[in-house]
matplotlib code that plots the C-alpha trace (Angstrom):
import matplotlib.pyplot as plt

x = [34.1, 31.2, 28.1, 24.8, 23.6, 26.7, 26.2, 24.9, 21.4, 21.3, 18.7, 17.0, 15.2, 11.6, 10.5, 8.8, 6.7, 7.9, 5.5, 6.5, 8.0, 5.3, 2.5, 2.6, 2.6, -0.6, -2.6, -2.6, -2.3, 1.5, 1.3, -1.4, 0.6, 3.6, 1.4, -0.3, 3.2, 4.0, 4.2, 3.1, 3.2, 0.3, 0.6, -0.5, 1.2, 3.9, 3.2, 4.1, 1.3, 1.2, -1.5, -2.8, -3.7, -6.6, -5.8, -5.2, -8.5, -8.2, -5.9, -5.9, -6.8, -4.6, -1.4, -1.4, -0.7, -2.4, -4.1, -5.6, -6.0, -6.4, -9.1, -11.5, -13.8, -15.3, -15.6, -19.2, -18.1, -19.3, -15.8, -14.9, -17.8, -17.6, -20.9, -21.8, -23.3, -26.8, -25.7, -26.0, -23.5, -20.8, -17.9, -16.6, -12.9, -11.6, -9.1, -7.0, -7.2, -4.4, -6.0, -9.4, -10.8, -13.8, -14.8, -18.6, -18.8, -16.9, -17.7, -18.0, -15.7, -14.9, -11.5, -9.2, -10.0, -13.8, -13.7, -11.9, -14.7]
y = [-5.9, -4.9, -3.4, -5.0, -2.3, -2.6, -6.3, -7.0, -8.3, -11.5, -11.6, -14.9, -16.0, -16.7, -20.3, -20.8, -23.6, -25.1, -27.3, -30.9, -31.6, -34.2, -31.8, -30.2, -33.5, -34.3, -37.4, -39.3, -43.0, -43.0, -41.6, -44.1, -47.0, -46.0, -45.3, -48.7, -50.4, -49.1, -51.7, -51.8, -54.4, -55.7, -54.6, -58.0, -60.7, -58.4, -59.8, -57.2, -56.2, -53.8, -51.2, -52.5, -55.9, -54.4, -56.7, -54.1, -53.4, -50.8, -48.2, -48.5, -45.2, -45.8, -47.5, -45.9, -49.2, -50.9, -54.3, -57.0, -59.5, -59.0, -56.4, -55.7, -53.5, -50.1, -48.6, -47.9, -45.2, -41.6, -40.2, -42.3, -41.2, -38.3, -36.5, -34.2, -30.7, -32.0, -34.4, -37.5, -40.4, -40.1, -42.3, -44.4, -45.1, -48.6, -50.5, -53.6, -56.3, -54.9, -51.5, -52.5, -53.2, -55.3, -57.0, -57.5, -59.2, -59.3, -55.7, -53.7, -53.1, -50.6, -49.0, -48.5, -44.8, -45.3, -48.4, -46.6, -44.0]
z = [-16.7, -19.0, -17.6, -18.3, -20.7, -22.9, -23.8, -27.3, -27.5, -29.5, -32.2, -32.8, -35.9, -35.5, -35.8, -39.1, -40.4, -43.7, -45.7, -46.1, -49.6, -50.2, -49.4, -52.8, -54.6, -56.5, -55.6, -58.9, -59.9, -59.5, -55.9, -54.9, -56.3, -54.2, -51.2, -51.3, -51.5, -48.1, -45.4, -41.7, -39.0, -36.9, -33.3, -32.0, -34.2, -35.7, -39.2, -42.0, -44.4, -47.3, -47.3, -50.5, -49.0, -47.0, -44.1, -41.4, -39.7, -37.0, -35.4, -31.6, -30.1, -27.0, -28.1, -31.6, -33.5, -36.4, -35.9, -38.0, -35.1, -31.4, -31.8, -28.9, -30.8, -30.3, -26.9, -25.6, -23.1, -23.5, -23.6, -26.7, -28.8, -31.3, -32.0, -34.9, -34.5, -33.9, -31.1, -33.1, -32.9, -35.5, -34.6, -31.7, -30.8, -31.4, -29.3, -29.2, -26.6, -24.5, -24.0, -22.7, -19.3, -20.4, -23.6, -24.0, -27.4, -30.6, -31.5, -28.2, -25.2, -22.5, -22.7, -19.7, -19.3, -19.6, -17.4, -14.5, -14.0]

ax = plt.figure().add_subplot(projection="3d")
ax.plot(x, y, z, "-o")
ax.set_aspect("equal")
plt.show()
């Protein structure tokens, strides 16, 4: 039987962050052409769109999907608003129909987290 002090101490390598191979690639016309050929699906109707078609409208802040239809609009709650250094309005989070509590008109809504307060 070995005593506790006689055991070898395992040395572990530190976790290190390695840059993504695409991070060093220059953004030129070839890169943009390949990027715009990428395809995504709408979170509501599941239709596939290329990024170059400009048909995808929003990214839902709650379910993290892209939408071109089924859009509730931007939330008017205080928690979903980003302000700049001077306290002025800068950006509001946008949501799909499934992630909102109330829809006021075609452009504004109240999300589930702001509506439950």
